[in-house]
DRENTORDO-634081 format. One line per field, with one value per atom (N, C-alpha, C): residue in one letter; residue number from 1; x, y, z. Coordinates in steps of 0.2 Angstrom, whole numbers. Each point is the difference from the previous one (the first is absolute). Layout:
BEGIN
res: [A ...]
n: [NUM ...]
x: [X ...]
y: [Y ...]
z: [Z ...]
//
This chain:
BEGIN
res: [M M M E E E D D D L L L Q Q Q R R R T T T P P P E E E L L L I I I G G G D D D L L L N N N T T T N N N V V V T T T I I I Q Q Q P P P K K K K K K S S S I I I L L L K K K R R R M M M W W W K K K E E E R R R Y Y Y L L L Y Y Y L L L L L L L L L L L L P P P G G G L L L L L L Y Y Y F F F I I I I I I Y Y Y R R R Y Y Y I I I P P P M M M A A A G G G N N N I I I I I I A A A F F F Q Q Q D D D F F F S S S A A A F F F Q Q Q G G G F F F F F F N N N S S S E E E W W W V V V G G G L L L K K K H H H F F F R R R T T T I I I F F F E E E D D D Q Q Q E E E V V V I I I R R R V V V L L L W W W N N N T T T L L L S S S L L L S S S F F F L L L Q Q Q I I I I I I F F F A A A F F F P P P I I I S S S I I I I I I L L L A A A I I I M M M L L L N N N E E E V V V R R R S S S S S S I I I Y Y Y K K K R R R V V V I I I Q Q Q S S S I I I V V V Y Y Y L L L P P P H H H F F F L L L S S S W W W V V V V V V V V V I I I G G G I I I V V V T T T I I I L L L L L L K K K S S S D D D G G G I I I V V V N N N K K K I I I I I I G G G S S S A A A F F F G G G M M M E E E P P P I I I A A A F F F L L L Q Q Q D D D P P P S S S W W W F F F M M M P P P L L L V V V I I I L L L E E E V V V I I I W W W K K K E E E S S S G G G W W W G G G T T T I I I I I I F F F L L L A A A A A A L L L S S S G G G I I I S S S P P P S S S L L L Y Y Y E E E A A A A A A S S S V V V D D D G G G A A A N N N R R R W W W Q Q Q Q Q Q I I I W W W H H H I I I T T T L L L P P P A A A L L L K K K S S S T T T I I I I I I I I I L L L L L L I I I L L L R R R L L L G G G S S S V V V L L L D D D V V V G G G F F F E E E Q Q Q I I I Y Y Y L L L M M M L L L T T T P P P F F F T T T M M M E E E V V V G G G N N N V V V L L L D D D T T T F F F V V V Y Y Y L L L K K K G G G I I I Q Q Q N N N S S S D D D F F F S S S F F F A A A T T T A A A V V V G G G L L L F F F K K K S S S V V V I I I G G G L L L I I I L L L I I I V V V G G G A A A N N N R R R L L L A A A K K K R R R F F F G G G D D D Q Q Q G G G V V V Y Y Y]
n: [1 1 1 2 2 2 3 3 3 4 4 4 5 5 5 6 6 6 7 7 7 8 8 8 9 9 9 10 10 10 11 11 11 12 12 12 13 13 13 14 14 14 15 15 15 16 16 16 17 17 17 18 18 18 19 19 19 20 20 20 21 21 21 22 22 22 23 23 23 24 24 24 25 25 25 26 26 26 27 27 27 28 28 28 29 29 29 30 30 30 31 31 31 32 32 32 33 33 33 34 34 34 35 35 35 36 36 36 37 37 37 38 38 38 39 39 39 40 40 40 41 41 41 42 42 42 43 43 43 44 44 44 45 45 45 46 46 46 47 47 47 48 48 48 49 49 49 50 50 50 51 51 51 52 52 52 53 53 53 54 54 54 55 55 55 56 56 56 57 57 57 58 58 58 59 59 59 60 60 60 61 61 61 62 62 62 63 63 63 64 64 64 65 65 65 66 66 66 67 67 67 68 68 68 69 69 69 70 70 70 71 71 71 72 72 72 73 73 73 74 74 74 75 75 75 76 76 76 77 77 77 78 78 78 79 79 79 80 80 80 81 81 81 82 82 82 83 83 83 84 84 84 85 85 85 86 86 86 87 87 87 88 88 88 89 89 89 90 90 90 91 91 91 92 92 92 93 93 93 94 94 94 95 95 95 96 96 96 97 97 97 98 98 98 99 99 99 100 100 100 101 101 101 102 102 102 103 103 103 104 104 104 105 105 105 106 106 106 107 107 107 108 108 108 109 109 109 110 110 110 111 111 111 112 112 112 113 113 113 114 114 114 115 115 115 116 116 116 117 117 117 118 118 118 119 119 119 120 120 120 121 121 121 122 122 122 123 123 123 124 124 124 125 125 125 126 126 126 127 127 127 128 128 128 129 129 129 130 130 130 131 131 131 132 132 132 133 133 133 134 134 134 135 135 135 136 136 136 137 137 137 138 138 138 139 139 139 140 140 140 141 141 141 142 142 142 143 143 143 144 144 144 145 145 145 146 146 146 147 147 147 148 148 148 149 149 149 150 150 150 151 151 151 152 152 152 153 153 153 154 154 154 155 155 155 156 156 156 157 157 157 158 158 158 159 159 159 160 160 160 161 161 161 162 162 162 163 163 163 164 164 164 165 165 165 166 166 166 167 167 167 168 168 168 169 169 169 170 170 170 171 171 171 172 172 172 173 173 173 174 174 174 175 175 175 176 176 176 177 177 177 178 178 178 179 179 179 180 180 180 181 181 181 182 182 182 183 183 183 184 184 184 185 185 185 186 186 186 187 187 187 188 188 188 189 189 189 190 190 190 191 191 191 192 192 192 193 193 193 194 194 194 195 195 195 196 196 196 197 197 197 198 198 198 199 199 199 200 200 200 201 201 201 202 202 202 203 203 203 204 204 204 205 205 205 206 206 206 207 207 207 208 208 208 209 209 209 210 210 210 211 211 211 212 212 212 213 213 213 214 214 214 215 215 215 216 216 216 217 217 217 218 218 218 219 219 219 220 220 220 221 221 221 222 222 222 223 223 223 224 224 224 225 225 225 226 226 226 227 227 227 228 228 228 229 229 229 230 230 230 231 231 231 232 232 232 233 233 233 234 234 234 235 235 235 236 236 236 237 237 237 238 238 238 239 239 239 240 240 240 241 241 241 242 242 242 243 243 243 244 244 244 245 245 245 246 246 246 247 247 247 248 248 248 249 249 249 250 250 250 251 251 251 252 252 252 253 253 253 254 254 254 255 255 255 256 256 256 257 257 257 258 258 258 259 259 259 260 260 260 261 261 261 262 262 262 263 263 263 264 264 264 265 265 265 266 266 266 267 267 267 268 268 268 269 269 269 270 270 270 271 271 271 272 272 272 273 273 273 274 274 274 275 275 275 276 276 276 277 277 277 278 278 278 279 279 279 280 280 280 281 281 281 282 282 282 283 283 283 284 284 284 285 285 285 286 286 286 287 287 287 288 288 288 289 289 289 290 290 290 291 291 291 292 292 292 293 293 293 294 294 294 295 295 295 296 296 296 297 297 297 298 298 298 299 299 299 300 300 300 301 301 301 302 302 302 303 303 303 304 304 304 305 305 305 306 306 306 307 307 307 308 308 308 309 309 309 310 310 310 311 311 311 312 312 312 313 313 313 314 314 314 315 315 315 316 316 316 317 317 317 318 318 318 319 319 319 320 320 320 321 321 321 322 322 322 323 323 323]
x: [200 5 3 -1 3 -5 -7 -5 0 3 0 7 4 7 -2 -5 -1 -4 -4 -6 4 5 2 2 2 0 -7 -4 -7 -4 2 -3 3 7 4 -1 -3 -3 -7 -4 -7 1 5 1 3 3 2 -5 -4 -5 -7 0 -5 1 -4 1 -5 4 -5 -3 -6 -5 1 3 -1 -7 1 -7 -3 -7 -4 0 1 -1 -7 1 -7 -5 2 -4 -3 3 -2 -5 2 -4 -7 0 -6 -3 2 -4 -4 5 -3 -6 1 -7 -4 0 -3 -8 -3 -7 -1 4 1 1 4 2 -6 -3 -7 -5 -1 -5 2 7 2 -1 0 -1 -4 -7 -5 1 3 1 6 6 6 -2 -4 -3 -4 -3 -5 5 5 4 5 2 4 -4 -7 -4 -2 -2 -4 3 7 3 7 4 6 0 -3 0 -3 -5 -3 6 4 5 5 0 3 -4 -4 -5 2 3 3 5 2 4 -3 -8 -2 -1 3 0 6 5 4 0 -6 -2 -6 -1 -6 -4 -3 -2 -7 1 -6 -1 -6 -4 2 1 0 7 5 7 3 -4 3 6 2 5 7 1 7 1 -6 1 -3 -2 -2 6 -1 6 2 6 4 0 -3 1 3 3 4 -4 1 -3 -5 -3 -4 -6 -4 -5 0 7 1 0 4 0 -7 -5 -5 -5 2 -3 1 5 3 -1 -1 -1 -8 -3 -8 -3 -4 -3 -6 -3 -5 2 6 3 1 4 2 -6 -6 -6 -3 1 -3 5 7 3 -1 -1 -2 -7 -4 -6 1 4 1 4 5 4 -5 -3 -6 -3 -5 -4 3 7 2 3 3 2 -6 -5 -7 -2 0 -2 6 7 3 -1 -2 0 -6 -6 -7 -2 1 -4 5 8 3 0 0 -1 -7 -4 -7 0 3 1 4 4 4 -4 -4 -4 -7 -2 -5 2 6 3 1 3 0 -6 -6 -6 -3 1 -2 2 7 4 -2 -3 -2 -6 -5 -5 0 -3 0 -5 -4 -7 2 2 2 -5 -6 -6 -1 -1 0 7 5 6 -1 -2 -1 -4 -6 -6 2 4 3 4 6 4 -3 -5 -4 -3 -1 -4 5 6 5 4 -1 4 -5 -6 -4 0 0 2 6 5 6 -3 -4 -3 -5 -1 -5 5 -1 3 0 4 0 -6 -4 -4 -6 -1 -6 1 6 2 -2 2 0 -8 -3 -8 -3 2 -4 2 6 2 -5 0 -4 -7 -3 -7 0 3 0 2 5 3 -3 -4 -3 -4 -2 -3 -6 -5 -6 1 5 2 -2 2 -2 4 5 6 -5 1 -2 -9 -3 -7 1 4 1 3 4 3 -6 -2 -7 -4 -3 -6 3 6 2 4 2 4 -2 -6 -2 5 5 5 0 2 0 3 -2 4 7 5 7 2 4 1 7 -1 6 3 -3 4 1 -1 2 6 -1 5 6 5 7 4 -3 3 -3 -5 -3 4 3 3 5 5 5 -3 -3 -3 -4 -4 -5 4 6 4 3 2 3 -4 -7 -5 -2 -1 -1 6 5 6 0 0 -2 -5 -7 -4 -1 4 0 6 6 7 2 -2 2 0 -7 -1 4 1 5 7 2 6 2 -5 1 3 -1 1 7 5 6 3 -3 1 -2 -6 -2 4 2 5 6 3 5 -3 -4 -2 -2 -2 -1 7 6 7 1 -3 2 -2 5 -1 -5 -4 -6 4 5 4 3 1 2 -6 -6 -5 -1 0 -1 5 7 5 -2 -1 -2 -5 -6 -6 2 5 2 4 4 4 -4 -8 -4 -1 1 -1 -7 -3 -7 0 -6 0 3 -1 3 9 2 8 2 -4 2 0 -6 1 6 2 6 6 1 6 1 -5 0 -1 -7 -3 3 1 3 6 5 7 1 -5 -1 -1 -4 -3 5 4 6 3 3 3 -5 -6 -5 -2 -1 -1 4 7 5 0 0 0 -6 -5 -7 1 3 1 5 6 5 -4 -4 -3 -5 -3 -5 4 5 4 2 1 3 -6 -7 -4 -4 4 -2 -3 3 -3 -7 -1 -6 -6 -5 -6 -6 1 -7 -3 1 -4 -7 -3 -8 -3 1 -2 -1 6 2 -5 1 -3 -7 -4 -7 -2 5 -3 1 4 1 -6 0 -5 3 -3 4 1 -3 0 6 1 6 5 1 7 6 -1 5 4 -4 4 -1 -4 0 4 2 4 7 2 6 4 5 5 -4 -3 -3 -6 -4 -5 3 4 5 2 3 4 -6 -5 -6 -3 -1 -3 5 7 6 1 0 4 -5 -6 -5 -5 -3 -4 3 6 4 6 -1 5 6 4 6 5 0 2 8 4 6 0 -3 0 -3 -5 -4 4 5 5 5 3 4 -2 -6 -3 0 -2 -1 7 5 6 3 -1 1 -3 -6 -3 4 2 2 9 3 6 0 -5 -1 -1 -5 -2 6 5 5 4 1 5 -4 -5 -3 0 0 -1 7 5 7 2 -1 0 -2 -6 -3 1 3 3 6 4 7 -1 -5 -2 -2 -4 -3 6 5 4 5 2 4 -4 -6 -3 -1 3 0 -6 -3 -6 2 -3 1 0 -6 0 -4 0 -4 5 6 5 7]
y: [230 -4 -5 1 -5 -5 2 -5 -6 3 -4 -4 2 -4 -5 1 -6 -4 1 -5 -8 -1 -7 -3 4 -3 -1 6 -3 -6 -1 -6 -7 2 -7 -1 5 0 -5 2 -2 -7 -3 -6 -5 4 -5 -1 4 1 -5 -1 -4 -7 -5 -7 -4 -3 -3 -7 0 -6 -5 -6 -6 -2 -3 -2 -5 -1 -5 -6 -6 -6 -1 -4 -1 -3 -5 -2 5 5 5 4 1 4 -3 -7 -3 -1 -1 1 6 5 7 3 -5 1 -5 -4 -7 0 6 1 0 5 0 -7 -3 -7 -4 0 -4 1 6 1 -3 1 -4 -7 -4 -6 -5 3 -4 1 4 1 -4 0 -5 -7 -2 -7 -2 4 0 -3 6 -2 -7 -1 -7 -5 0 -7 -1 5 0 0 4 2 -4 0 -3 -8 -2 -7 -4 2 -5 0 5 0 -6 -3 -8 -4 1 -5 0 5 1 -7 -2 -6 -5 -1 -5 1 7 2 -4 -4 -4 -6 -2 -7 -2 -7 -2 -2 5 0 -5 -3 -6 2 1 1 -6 -5 -6 -1 2 0 6 5 7 4 4 5 -3 -5 -3 -6 -4 -6 0 6 0 0 -1 -1 7 0 7 -1 6 -1 6 5 6 4 3 5 -2 -6 -4 5 2 3 7 4 6 0 -6 -2 -1 -3 -1 7 5 7 2 -1 3 -5 -7 -5 0 1 -1 5 -1 5 3 -3 2 4 0 5 6 0 5 5 -4 5 3 -4 4 5 -2 8 5 -1 6 3 -5 4 4 -2 3 7 -1 7 4 -2 5 4 -5 3 6 -3 6 6 0 6 3 -2 3 4 -3 4 5 -1 5 7 -2 5 4 -4 3 2 -5 2 4 -1 4 7 3 7 3 -4 3 2 -2 2 7 0 6 6 -2 6 2 -6 2 4 -2 4 8 1 6 4 -3 3 1 -4 1 7 -2 7 7 0 6 2 -4 2 4 6 5 -1 -3 -1 -5 0 -6 -5 3 -5 -5 3 -3 -5 3 -4 -6 -1 -5 -6 3 -4 -3 3 -4 -4 0 -5 -5 0 -5 -4 3 -4 -5 2 -2 -5 0 -5 -6 1 -4 -8 0 -7 -3 3 -5 -4 2 -4 -5 -1 -5 -6 -5 -7 -1 -4 -2 -5 -3 -4 5 5 4 4 2 5 -5 -6 -5 -1 -1 -3 7 7 5 0 -1 0 -6 -4 -7 1 4 2 6 4 6 -3 -4 -2 -7 -4 -6 0 -4 0 4 -1 4 5 3 5 7 5 6 3 0 2 -2 -8 -2 2 2 2 7 4 7 1 -6 1 -2 -6 -2 4 5 5 6 2 6 0 -6 -1 -7 -3 -5 -6 -1 -4 -8 -4 -7 1 -5 0 -1 3 -2 -3 -7 -3 1 6 2 -5 -4 -4 -5 -3 -7 3 6 1 2 -5 2 8 2 7 5 -2 5 -1 -6 0 3 3 4 7 3 6 0 -4 -1 1 -4 -1 7 3 6 6 0 5 -2 -6 -2 2 -1 3 8 2 8 3 -4 3 -2 -5 -3 4 1 2 7 4 4 8 -1 4 0 -7 -2 2 0 2 7 4 7 3 -4 2 2 -4 2 6 0 6 6 0 6 1 -4 2 3 -2 4 6 2 6 5 -3 5 3 -3 1 7 1 6 6 6 5 5 4 3 5 3 6 -2 -6 -2 2 -2 2 7 4 7 3 -1 2 -1 -6 -1 3 2 3 7 3 7 0 -6 1 -1 -1 0 -8 -5 -7 -2 -3 -2 -7 -2 -7 -5 -2 -5 1 5 2 -1 2 -2 -8 -3 -7 -4 2 -2 2 6 2 0 -2 0 -6 -3 -6 -6 -1 -6 0 4 -1 -1 3 -2 -7 -4 -7 -5 3 -4 -5 1 -5 -5 2 -4 -6 4 -5 -5 0 -3 -6 2 -5 -5 4 -7 -3 3 -4 -5 1 -5 -6 1 -5 -2 2 -3 -6 2 -5 -6 1 -5 -5 1 -4 -1 1 -1 -7 -4 -7 -2 4 -1 5 -3 4 -1 -3 -1 -6 -6 -5 0 3 -1 3 6 4 -5 -3 -3 -7 -4 -6 1 5 2 1 3 3 -6 -6 -4 -6 -2 -3 -5 -6 -5 4 6 4 3 3 5 -3 -6 -3 1 0 1 7 5 6 3 -3 2 -4 -5 -5 4 2 4 -5 2 -5 -1 5 -2 -4 0 -5 -7 1 -7 -3 4 -5 -3 4 -2 -7 0 -6 -5 1 -4 -4 5 -2 -2 2 -1 -7 2 -3 -8 0 -6 -2 3 -2 0 5 1 5 -1 5 1 -3 2 5 -2 5 7 0 5 4 -2 4 3 -4 2 7 -1 6 6 -2 6 3 -4 2 4 -2 3 7 1 7 4 -2 4 2 -5 2 6 -1 5 7 -1 6 4 -4 3 3 -4 3 7 -1 7 6 -1 4 3 -4 3 4 -3 3 7 1 6 5 -2 4 3 -4 2 6 -2 4 6 1 6 4 -2 3 3 -5 4 5 2 5 6 0 4 0 -6 0 -5 1 -4 -7 -2 -7 -3 -6 -3 -1 -1 -1 4]
z: [132 -4 6 6 5 1 -1 1 -7 -6 -6 1 3 2 4 5 6 -2 -7 -2 0 -4 1 6 6 6 3 -1 3 -2 -8 -2 3 1 3 6 4 8 -1 -5 0 -3 -4 -2 6 5 4 5 1 5 -2 -6 -3 0 3 1 -4 -5 -5 3 0 2 -4 3 -5 -2 -5 -4 4 1 3 -4 2 -3 -4 -5 -2 4 5 3 6 2 5 -4 -6 -5 -1 0 -2 6 6 6 2 -1 -1 -3 -6 -4 -2 6 -1 -2 3 -2 -8 -2 -9 -3 3 -4 2 5 2 -5 -3 -3 -8 -1 -6 0 5 1 -4 0 -4 -7 -3 -7 -3 5 0 0 5 0 -6 -3 -6 -6 -1 -5 0 8 0 -1 4 -1 -7 -4 -5 -7 1 -6 0 5 0 2 3 2 -5 -3 -6 -5 -2 -5 0 7 -1 -3 -2 -5 -7 -2 -6 -2 5 -1 -5 0 -4 -8 0 -8 -3 3 -2 2 1 1 -3 -1 -2 7 2 7 0 7 0 8 1 6 5 -2 4 2 -4 1 4 0 3 -3 3 -4 0 6 -1 -3 -3 -2 -7 -3 -7 -4 -7 -5 -2 1 -3 -8 -3 -7 -3 4 -2 -3 -7 -4 -3 0 -4 -2 6 -1 -3 1 -3 -7 -3 -7 -3 4 -3 -1 4 -1 -6 -3 -7 -6 3 -7 -1 6 -2 -3 -5 -4 3 5 3 5 3 5 -4 -6 -4 -2 -1 -3 7 6 7 1 -1 2 -5 -5 -6 3 2 2 6 6 5 -2 -3 -3 -3 -5 -4 5 5 4 5 2 5 -3 -6 -4 -2 -2 -1 6 6 5 2 -1 1 -5 -6 -5 1 1 1 7 5 6 6 -1 4 -1 -7 0 2 1 1 8 3 8 1 -5 0 -3 -6 -2 4 4 5 5 2 7 -2 -6 -2 -1 -2 -1 7 4 6 4 -2 3 -2 -6 -3 2 4 3 6 0 5 6 -2 6 3 7 4 2 0 0 -6 -5 -7 -1 2 -1 5 6 4 -3 -2 -3 -5 -4 -7 2 5 3 3 3 3 -5 -5 -5 -5 0 -5 5 7 5 1 -1 1 -2 -7 -4 3 4 2 5 3 7 -2 -7 -2 -2 1 -1 -7 -3 -8 -1 5 -2 -1 4 -1 -6 -2 -7 -4 -2 -5 -1 6 2 -5 1 -2 -9 -1 -7 -4 3 -3 -1 5 -1 -6 -1 -4 -6 -2 -6 -3 5 -3 -7 -4 -6 0 6 1 6 0 6 -3 4 -2 -5 0 -5 -7 -2 -5 -2 5 -1 -3 3 -4 -5 -2 -7 -5 2 -4 -1 4 -1 -3 2 -3 -7 -2 -6 -4 3 -3 -2 4 -1 4 -2 4 6 5 7 -1 3 -1 6 -2 6 3 5 2 5 4 4 -3 -7 -3 -6 -2 -5 3 -3 2 -1 -5 -2 4 5 5 8 -1 7 4 -4 3 1 -6 2 5 2 6 7 -1 6 1 -5 2 3 -3 1 7 3 7 5 -2 5 0 -6 0 5 -1 4 7 2 6 5 -4 4 -2 -4 -2 5 2 6 6 2 7 -2 -7 -2 0 2 -1 7 6 6 0 -1 -1 -4 -6 -4 3 4 3 6 4 4 -2 -6 -2 -2 -4 -2 6 6 6 2 -2 2 -4 -6 -4 3 1 2 -5 3 -4 -3 3 -2 -7 -3 -6 -5 1 -3 -1 5 0 -3 0 -4 -8 -1 -7 -3 4 -3 0 4 0 -7 -3 -6 -5 0 -4 -4 6 -3 2 -5 1 5 0 4 -3 -7 -2 0 -1 1 7 4 7 1 -2 1 -4 -5 -5 3 4 1 9 3 7 4 -2 2 -3 -5 -3 3 -1 2 8 4 7 1 -4 0 -2 -4 -3 3 7 3 2 3 2 -5 -7 -5 -1 -1 -1 5 6 6 0 -3 1 -6 -6 -6 1 4 1 4 4 5 -4 -4 -4 -5 -2 -5 4 6 5 -1 0 -1 -6 -6 -7 -2 3 0 3 5 4 -2 -3 -2 3 7 3 -1 5 -3 2 5 1 -7 -1 -7 -6 -2 -5 0 6 1 0 2 0 -8 -3 -7 -6 2 -5 -1 -6 -3 -4 -2 -5 -7 -3 -6 1 6 1 3 1 3 -4 -7 -4 1 3 0 6 6 6 4 0 4 1 6 3 4 3 4 5 4 7 0 -6 -1 -3 -4 -3 7 4 7 3 2 2 -2 -7 -3 0 -1 -1 5 6 6 6 0 5 -2 -7 -1 -4 -3 -2 4 5 7 -3 -5 -2 4 7 4 -3 -2 -1 -5 -6 -5 1 4 2 4 5 4 -5 -5 -5 -3 -3 -3 4 7 5 1 0 2 -7 -4 -7 -1 2 0 5 6 6 -3 -3 -3 -5 -4 -6 3 5 4 2 4 3 -5 -6 -4 -3 -1 -4 5 6 6 0 1 0 -6 -7 -6 0 1 -1 6 6 5 -2 -3 -2 -6 -4 -6 2 5 3 2 5 3 -6 -5 -5 -3 0 -4 6 5 6 4 0 6 5 6 6 0 -3 0 6 0 6 7 -2 5 -3]
//
């Protein structure tokens, strides 16, 4: 009892003897960890030089820019080019093509990486799993020039695919590369083949954090493999799926310039011309730099709005979101 009664006194004595160390200043901490900041420097310089400094060039979206007059002497026109975006019927058509391709990629290409990651996670043989992973990762390292070249060889009028169709079914050759109705399906299939395997990396990393005891407990309770995937694997991937989906919405107006530009032909221009190729054709080839910059700035603003909106929506439903 005497010890219990003296406890407050002992705590008071300890508090008087403890000296609170003042917090080190930010500069002292930075100097102490200078080598870590030195490792950070190349990446920081990259973003400053190639991402932030070029943002000053967005001012020409509000000008009738002339390379001879420069940034400061070009005529200021305000929101003229932004009004043109919504008044020009060609821009509306291009915007519709961009949104259609982007949402088709989200609907069909995005889930393939999730399904493939779950299938790879179910493979028990480590050697077989690594071989399959290497095979599905490989297309990512091919440039779009090579991929489109392969597709062109396979699908041209006298290509292998048309020869197989002709010999097996007696059909006339199909103009895959010239028929507008085939343009978007081909683009989606190319994206799935090239990027789905690479997209499994993040999902496999998330799956590696699932405790095996959860599967063991579910097995003891009588759950089969499909039930374990539905009740354990998919809930564990939920946060990762939402974060990646939010980030994907941020680039909803960016469907990839190189792939689309290489796939475009005069026959498919009506359905295949997207904002990226439109900006190139309008801004670079026709030297309309101000309008092209306005379209690019419009894309960025829409992407920012979608990211913020999707992030708030995710938090409202109880998920963490991106930030």
